[in-house]
N, C-alpha and C positions, 0 to 999 in steps of 0.2 A: 503494500502498498504507500501509496502515497503525502510525504506531508514535506507540501513547500506554505510558506505565509501566504500567499497568495494564488486561489482558481483556476486554470488553466479556463482556456471554452475551445470548445471542438468545434472550432470554424475553420476554410482551408481562404488564403491570399492569397492571389498575386503578386507578388512581392520583383523588384531589383535589385541585388545586390550589385557592391563596385569594390570591388577587393585586387588583390595581391595570394597569387596560389604559393606550394609549400614553392612550387621553384624560384620562384620574387616575383613571376607578372602577373600586369596588372592584366583583369577581364574583370567584365561588364556581363551579367546575363539572370533572363526572368528566375525567382525559383518561387518554391507554394512554401508559406509560414501555415501549420498547424500548433491546434494545443497552448495557444495564445496566452500572456496573459501583457498588464503596460508594466511589466518588468524582463518580457525573455521572450521566446517562440521555438517552434525548431522547422529550420530546412529543409527542404527534400526536397530534390530532383536538382544539386547540382553539379556539374561536371568536367570542374577540375580541383585537383587536392589543395586540401584546406590541412590552415596549422591549432589545433590551440591558442592557444593563448594571443592569434592576431586578431586585429579589428579589421569591421569591415561596415560598408555603408548602408543602410537599407533602404531604402524607398518607398512609400503605401499612399496611393493618392495624392501628389503633390507634395506629400512628411517626410523628410530624409531625418534618418539620422544612423550615428555611431554602436554598434552594438561589437562585445568579445566573443568569441568562438568559444566554447566553452569546452565542449569534446570537438568529438569530429568519427564517422563510423564511412566505412563500403560498405554499402547495405545490400551489394548484388542480387536488385527487386530492378524492376523500372521507377522506385523512386532517386537512384542510380544514390549517389554522394547522398549523405544526412548530418546537419549542425547542429545542434543545443548553441539558441543563442544568446544573452543577456545583455541590456541597454544599460551602455555608461552610466551611471549619477548626472549627466549635466543634460543628458539628451531629453528631447521630450519624448513620446510613445508616438508613436508617426503614426499607429491603427487603436489609438485612444474612444474617436469617437466607434467605433467597430462593435 
C-alpha cells in the first residue's frame, strides 16, 4: 500500500518534456503523465534514456515547470521508458487546474 502525503489522480495528460538524455544530448518529445499530484507524476512513453537526479522541463497547456527525475525504468512495453518526477519547490504545478 502506498503511503503518500498527497493523493494521486488517475488521469492521463499529454505533456511535452524537454531535457538531456543520459548521454548529454538535448531532446524534446511528447509523453504521457499519469498518477499525477500537485507535486509529481509518472511519465510514460519516453524514447530516450534518462538518469535519476536529472532536471527536466514539463509543459502542459502552455504552462511549463521544472521537475527532478526520481527514478527511471525501461518497461519494455508500449509505455517505453517510464520516469517518476517531482516538482521543484520553486515551480508552479503545470496541471494544477486539471
